[in-house]
C-alpha positions in Angstrom: -254.0 126.6 -89.5 -254.7 130.2 -90.3 -257.7 132.1 -91.7 -257.4 133.2 -95.3 -260.1 135.9 -95.8 -263.2 135.3 -93.7 -264.0 131.7 -94.4 -261.2 129.5 -95.7 -258.7 127.8 -93.3 -255.3 126.8 -94.5 -252.6 124.9 -92.7 -250.2 126.9 -90.6 -246.5 126.2 -90.9 -245.4 125.0 -87.5 -242.7 122.5 -88.2 -239.1 123.7 -88.3 -236.0 121.7 -89.1 -235.7 120.2 -85.6 -239.4 119.1 -85.5 -239.1 117.7 -89.1 -236.0 115.7 -88.2 -237.7 114.4 -85.0 -240.8 113.5 -86.9 -238.9 111.5 -89.6 -236.4 109.8 -87.2 -239.0 109.3 -84.5 -241.3 107.4 -86.8 -238.5 105.4 -88.3 -237.1 104.3 -84.9 -240.0 102.2 -83.7 -240.1 98.6 -82.4 -238.3 97.2 -85.5 -234.7 97.7 -84.3 -235.7 95.9 -81.0 -237.3 92.9 -82.8 -236.1 92.6 -86.4 -232.3 91.9 -86.1 -232.8 88.2 -85.1 -235.1 87.6 -88.1 -232.6 89.2 -90.5 -229.8 87.1 -89.0 -231.9 83.9 -89.3 -232.6 84.6 -93.0 -229.0 85.4 -94.2 -227.3 83.1 -91.7 -224.2 85.2 -90.8 -223.3 88.4 -88.9 -221.5 90.1 -91.7 -224.3 89.5 -94.2 -226.8 90.9 -91.8 -224.8 94.1 -91.4 -224.6 94.4 -95.2 -228.4 94.1 -95.3 -228.9 96.9 -92.8 -226.5 99.1 -94.7 -228.1 98.4 -98.1 -231.6 99.1 -96.7 -230.4 102.5 -95.4 -229.0 103.3 -98.8 -232.3 102.3 -100.5 -234.3 104.5 -98.2 -231.9 107.4 -98.8 -232.3 107.1 -102.6 -236.1 106.8 -102.2 -236.2 109.8 -99.9 -234.3 111.9 -102.5 -236.9 111.2 -105.1 -239.7 111.8 -102.6 -238.1 115.1 -101.5 -238.1 116.3 -105.0 -241.8 115.6 -105.4 -242.5 117.3 -102.1 -240.7 120.5 -103.1 -242.6 120.5 -106.5 -246.0 119.6 -105.2 -246.2 121.5 -101.9 -249.3 119.9 -100.6 -249.9 117.7 -97.6 -251.2 114.2 -98.2 -248.0 112.5 -99.6 -248.9 109.8 -102.0 -252.5 110.8 -102.2 -251.7 114.3 -103.4 -249.0 113.1 -105.9 -251.3 110.5 -107.4 -254.2 113.0 -107.5 -252.2 115.6 -109.4 -250.5 113.1 -111.8 -253.0 110.3 -112.4 -256.3 111.9 -111.5 -259.1 111.6 -108.9 -260.1 107.9 -109.5 -256.9 106.2 -108.4 -256.4 108.9 -105.7 -259.8 108.0 -104.2 -259.0 104.3 -104.0 -255.7 105.2 -102.3 -257.4 107.5 -99.8 -260.0 104.9 -99.0 -257.4 102.2 -98.5 -255.3 104.4 -96.4 -258.1 105.7 -94.1 -260.0 102.5 -93.6 -257.2 99.9 -93.8 -253.6 101.0 -93.7 -253.8 103.7 -90.9 -256.1 101.9 -88.5 -254.2 98.6 -88.7 -250.9 100.5 -88.4 -252.1 102.5 -85.4 -253.3 99.4 -83.6 -250.2 97.3 -84.4 -248.1 100.1 -82.9 -250.3 100.6 -79.9 -250.2 96.8 -79.1 -246.5 96.8 -79.5 -246.3 99.6 -77.0 -248.7 97.9 -74.6 -246.8 94.6 -74.6 -243.5 96.2 -73.9 -245.0 98.5 -71.2 -246.6 95.7 -69.2 -243.7 93.2 -69.7 -241.8 94.2 -66.5 -245.0 93.5 -64.5 -245.4 90.0 -65.9 -241.9 88.5 -65.8 -241.6 85.0 -67.3 -245.2 84.9 -68.5 -247.5 86.3 -71.1 -249.6 89.3 -70.0 -253.4 89.0 -70.1 -254.8 90.1 -73.5 -257.4 92.3 -71.8 -254.7 94.2 -70.0 -252.7 94.7 -73.2 -255.8 95.9 -75.1 -256.7 98.3 -72.3 -253.3 99.8 -72.3 -253.3 100.0 -76.1 -256.7 101.7 -76.1 -255.4 104.2 -73.6 -252.3 104.9 -75.7 -254.4 105.6 -78.8 -256.7 107.9 -76.9 -253.9 109.9 -75.2 -252.1 110.4 -78.6 -255.4 111.4 -80.3 -256.3 113.9 -77.6 -252.7 115.4 -77.7 -252.9 115.7 -81.5 -256.3 117.4 -81.3 -255.3 119.9 -78.5 -252.1 121.5 -79.9 -249.8 120.9 -82.8 -246.8 122.4 -81.0 -247.4 120.2 -77.9 -247.6 117.2 -80.2 -244.3 118.0 -81.9 -242.6 118.8 -78.5 -243.7 115.4 -77.4 -242.2 113.9 -80.5 -238.9 115.6 -79.8 -238.9 114.4 -76.2 -239.6 110.7 -77.2 -237.0 111.0 -80.0 -234.5 111.9 -77.3 -235.6 109.0 -75.2 -235.2 106.6 -78.1 -231.7 108.0 -78.8 -230.7 107.6 -75.2 -232.0 104.0 -75.2 -230.1 103.1 -78.4 -226.9 104.8 -77.2 -227.0 102.6 -74.1 -226.8 99.6 -76.4 -224.1 101.2 -78.5 -222.1 102.1 -75.4 -222.4 98.6 -74.1 -221.1 97.3 -77.4 -218.1 99.7 -77.4 -217.2 98.6 -73.9 -217.5 94.9 -74.9 -215.2 95.6 -77.9 -212.6 97.4 -75.7 -212.6 94.3 -73.5 -211.6 92.2 -76.5 -214.9 90.4 -77.0 -215.6 90.6 -80.7 -218.1 87.7 -80.8 -218.9 86.5 -84.4 -217.2 89.6 -85.8 -213.7 88.5 -84.8 -212.6 88.1 -88.5 -214.1 88.0 -92.0 -214.2 84.2 -92.0 -216.3 84.0 -88.8 -218.4 87.0 -89.8 -219.5 85.5 -93.1 -219.6 81.8 -92.0 -222.8 80.0 -93.0 -224.1 82.9 -95.2 -227.2 82.1 -97.2 -227.3 83.8 -100.5 -230.6 82.5 -101.9 -233.0 84.9 -103.5 -235.8 84.1 -101.1 -233.6 84.4 -98.0 -232.0 87.7 -99.0 -235.4 89.0 -100.1 -237.1 88.2 -96.8 -234.2 89.7 -94.9 -234.6 92.9 -96.9 -238.3 92.8 -96.3 -237.8 92.6 -92.5 -235.1 95.3 -92.5 -237.1 97.8 -94.5 -239.8 97.5 -91.9 -237.4 98.9 -89.4 -236.6 101.8 -91.7 -240.2 102.5 -92.6 -241.6 106.0 -91.8 -239.2 108.3 -93.7 -241.9 109.2 -96.1 -244.4 110.6 -93.5 -242.9 114.1 -93.6 -244.4 114.5 -97.1 -247.9 114.0 -95.5 -247.5 117.3 -93.7 -245.7 119.4 -96.3 -248.1 122.3 -95.8 -247.1 122.5 -92.2 -243.3 122.6 -92.8 -241.6 125.9 -92.7 -239.8 126.6 -96.0 -240.4 123.0 -97.3 -238.2 123.6 -100.3 -235.3 123.8 -97.8 -236.3 121.9 -94.6 -237.9 118.9 -96.3 -234.8 117.6 -98.1 -232.6 118.7 -95.2 -234.6 116.8 -92.6 -234.5 113.6 -94.8 -230.7 114.1 -95.4 -230.1 114.4 -91.6 -232.5 111.8 -90.3 -232.0 108.8 -92.6 -228.2 108.7 -92.4 -228.3 109.2 -88.6 -230.8 106.3 -88.2 -228.7 104.1 -90.6 -225.5 104.7 -88.7 -227.3 104.2 -85.3 -228.9 100.9 -86.6 -225.5 99.6 -87.7 -223.8 100.4 -84.4 -226.7 98.8 -82.4 -226.4 95.6 -84.5 -222.7 95.5 -83.9 -223.4 95.7 -80.2 -225.9 92.9 -80.4 -223.4 90.7 -82.3 -220.6 91.4 -79.9 -222.6 90.5 -76.8 -224.6 87.6 -78.2 -223.9 84.7 -80.4 -225.9 84.3 -83.6 -227.7 81.3 -82.1 -228.7 83.4 -79.0 -230.0 86.2 -81.2 -232.0 83.9 -83.4 -233.7 82.2 -80.4 -234.5 85.5 -78.8 -238.1 86.9 -79.0 -236.9 90.5 -78.4 -233.2 90.8 -79.0 -232.9 94.2 -77.2 -234.4 92.7 -74.0 -232.1 89.7 -74.2 -229.1 92.1 -74.7 -230.3 94.0 -71.6 -230.5 90.9 -69.5 -227.0 89.9 -70.4 -225.3 93.3 -70.1 -227.4 95.2 -67.6 -228.3 92.3 -65.4 -231.1 93.4 -63.0 -231.5 96.6 -65.1 -232.5 94.6 -68.1 -236.1 95.9 -67.8 -234.8 99.3 -69.0 -234.7 97.9 -72.6 -238.4 97.0 -72.3 -239.2 100.6 -71.3 -236.9 101.9 -74.1 -238.8 99.7 -76.6 -242.1 101.0 -75.3 -241.0 104.6 -75.7 -239.9 103.9 -79.2 -243.2 102.4 -80.1 -245.1 105.3 -78.5 -243.0 108.0 -80.2 -243.4 106.2 -83.6 -247.1 105.9 -83.1 -247.4 109.6 -82.2 -245.6 110.6 -85.4 -247.7 108.3 -87.6 -250.9 109.5 -86.0 -249.9 113.1 -86.6 -249.1 112.6 -90.3 -251.8 110.1 -91.0 -254.6 112.5 -89.9 -253.5 114.9 -92.6 -254.2 112.3 -95.4 -257.8 112.0 -94.3 -258.0 115.8 -94.0 -256.6 116.4 -97.5 -258.8 113.7 -99.0 -261.9 115.4 -97.5 -260.7 118.7 -98.8 -260.5 117.3 -102.3 -264.0 115.8 -102.0 -263.0 112.2 -101.6 -264.2 112.0 -98.0 -267.2 113.7 -96.2 -266.8 117.4 -95.9 -266.9 117.4 -92.1 -263.5 115.7 -92.1 -262.0 118.7 -93.9 -263.0 121.0 -91.0 -260.7 122.3 -88.3 -261.2 123.4 -84.7 -261.7 127.2 -84.7 -259.5 127.9 -81.6 -257.1 125.0 -81.4 -256.5 125.1 -85.2 -256.2 121.3 -85.6 -258.0 118.9 -88.0 -260.0 117.4 -85.1 -262.8 115.7 -87.1 -260.2 113.8 -89.2 -258.3 112.8 -86.1 -261.4 111.7 -84.3 -262.5 109.6 -87.3 -259.1 107.9 -87.4 -259.3 107.1 -83.7 -262.8 105.6 -83.9 -261.8 103.3 -86.8 -258.6 102.2 -85.0 -260.5 101.4 -81.8 -263.1 99.4 -83.8 -260.2 97.4 -85.3 -258.7 96.8 -81.8 -261.8 95.3 -80.2 -262.0 91.9 -82.0 -258.4 91.6 -83.1 -255.2 90.2 -81.6 -251.7 91.4 -82.4 -250.6 88.5 -84.6 -253.8 88.5 -86.7 -253.6 92.3 -87.2 -249.9 92.2 -88.2 -250.6 89.2 -90.6 -253.5 91.0 -92.2 -251.6 94.3 -92.4 -248.6 92.6 -94.0 -250.8 90.9 -96.6 -252.5 94.1 -97.5 -249.2 95.8 -97.9 -247.8 92.9 -100.0 -250.8 92.9 -102.3 -250.5 96.7 -102.8 -246.8 96.4 -103.5 -247.4 93.6 -106.1 -250.3 95.5 -107.7 -248.1 98.6 -107.9 -246.4 97.2 -111.0 -249.6 97.5 -113.0 -251.7 100.1 -111.1 -250.7 103.5 -109.9 -252.9 103.1 -106.9 -250.3 101.4 -104.7 -250.0 103.0 -101.3 -246.3 103.3 -100.7 -246.1 106.2 -98.2 -248.0 104.5 -95.5 -246.6 101.0 -95.5 -244.8 100.2 -92.3 -244.2 96.5 -92.9 -242.4 96.3 -96.2 -240.9 99.8 -95.8 -240.0 101.6 -99.0 -239.5 100.6 -102.6 -238.8 104.0 -104.2 -242.4 105.0 -105.2 -241.4 108.5 -106.1 -239.2 107.1 -109.0 -242.3 105.7 -110.8 -244.3 108.9 -110.1 -241.5 111.2 -111.3 -241.0 109.2 -114.5 -244.7 109.4 -115.3 -244.6 113.1 -114.5 -241.7 113.6 -117.0 -243.5 111.4 -119.5 -246.6 113.7 -119.3 -244.4 116.7 -119.7 -242.8 115.3 -122.8 -246.3 114.6 -124.3 -247.2 118.3 -124.0 -249.5 117.8 -121.1 -250.3 121.1 -119.4 -248.2 121.7 -116.3 -249.6 121.2 -112.9 -250.8 124.3 -111.0 -248.6 124.3 -107.9 -249.2 126.3 -104.7 
């Protein structure tokens, strides 16, 4: 942030194209690609159909991101959904969105991610058994505190960390892709041997395909977080759409290659019965080095959590700046130039959620909240689509853009953009 005059602080543009791509891809590549493939395969029933689901979800996210990028280049304010709803629908629905985001969506998302990281991080130390819940919660709490402190100290350090963990994720997934390529070169095609075997036992019911899409979109969730920090992106009219156009196709191709590797090494039955398909793949291909996949999954969860924490703090900050949260949350550290009060507030709420809850209860409640908001979005403009990490994306910007055009056609005065 920089001083404007003698009193006002405005956000400083620190994120270039590399940082923006790392933020988008780093949040998207979380624990989903390590856990979701077996559920998608179980719902659609065949290898070929599951690959189509992964490709379709990538295309859906790409189309949604194009609409969202257009909004971000028109309304150049941080806050994502909150700012867009505020400028188009007014303060009342924006307040409800901010309240839901700050007190429900972000805390539960942070804790779900930190618990995922903790479970993967301690898994190598508890082979063949479930780690104690106290140990998992302590590791999760430490993870949240470390990320919070890093975000409060320095923005550049936070983004450098995001780039490093993005590289670690890429290396981990490339290990899986390389293993799949070697398996294919050895003539082992698994269930992908021909079209008949690839699409055998396909289930085409509305409910099964819908649930498969739901699970797959969770793995792609996070592409919209860059719009939460628009004011910190250098030349957002250029770098915001470029970052989305680079990150989402890259993640889509990587996800498809990883799934091909899974299907070449394991049978559909083995994948469906696995609790963490990447770990099972590691045990079969890497043998004694199978624990590397647990570490890779932990790095993915940590990097995704770091990016979500960075972008989520800006929603609270912008809401406070607009008068929808206490004024103290709109303040910034005078020397470190970070929105420390908003980040501290998010951390405290998240740790309160962690104390009584367990992972399954948190994820179930989080999923229910997201589902309710998605359903209510058909009738209310309050649905929080930018911060949903379970059901992913459903092109929220399309609805917002249509309403913006409708207001323009009805001679509504244009928005005052910065």
